[in-house]
C-alpha positions, 0 to 999 in steps of 0.5 A: 499500500502506497505511503499516501494511501496509508495517510489518507486511511489514517486521516478517515480513521481519525476523523470517524473516531473524533467526529462520529461520537461528537456529532452522535452526542450533539444530535442526542443533546440537540433537543435539550441544549440551549442555542446560546453559546455553551461551553459544554458543547465547545469543550466537546468540540475541543475534545473531538479536535484533540482526539483527532490530532493525537490519532493523526500525530501518533499515526504519522510517527508510527508510518514514518518510523515504519518506512522513513524512505517511503515517506520521504519520496516526492509525489509523482504525476499519478500522486499529483492527479489523485490529489488534484481530483480529490481536492477538487471534489472536496471543494465542491462538497465544501462550497455546497455545504457553505452556501447552505450553511451561510445563505439558507440556514440563518433564515430558519436556524441559529446559534449551534445548529449553524455551527454544527452544520458548518462543522459537518460540511467541513468534515464531510468534505474531508472525507470525501477528499481522503475517500477519493484518495483511497478509492483511487489508489485502490482502483489502480491496484 
């Protein structure tokens, strides 16, 4: 498995382990939580972000120590084409989500609903980005 595919898998796993529980808790508490600023929800987001960064940091150290030469290889044309395609698809997901969050939701939602919707769209765009990378490398095998 190429190093860039391994890092894409690592990023997908880190996002899943950090943000699936976050959004599950947010949905479970959405009926009882106020729309005003909530330090508890902000703390929950901080925990999710720290968990994601810890998983990514430890994972990258593990992958780099496992194959240091492979980690230093510059991207070739195939890697660049895969990255370009994955970033462009993720951009469309992100811009669609931001239009929804910034232009539609302010008329019927507010507070943490908008914040969490924006965060969800960012996470979905990253999932598309890394998912396309993984699928592209898998397809070439």
